[in-house]
Phi, psi and omega in degrees: 000131181257159172226144176248153182198160176258145179239128177074198184257004180286346178078007178281137175273141174238167178229149174230132179207168180245138175229116180056037179079003176260130181281131182240126174252136183209136175288139175269356176055038179217151174256355182271125177293322180300313179293324175299314178301317178298317179294325176298318179293323175298317178295317176299323178292320180294325176296312180299319183280355181079019181268354180275143174230142180294140176298145180275158173253068182285135178298146181306318184298320179294320180299312182294330178289334180271348184306310180305330180288340183282346182286134179283178183295335182270008179084004177264139180290135172278171181291117181296321182299311181294320182295319183282330175298323183281331183273342185295000000 
């Protein structure tokens, strides 16, 4: 079960959920409560389906070594958050 909340005065929504017993806090990068609720439902569906993985605690040096691999074929960086969520 996930929960959403606002932190500070910026109005940005955050989510807290657990993956394999590890607590995960993540910014939803939105000020819209409606969008935050939708994203929460998607994360909960991923959790039920077993598609969530805990974020890794990869050392900075290893992360920096992988940065060139995050570049797409057109030279644009893919989302590091999405890439590491899949690899964790």
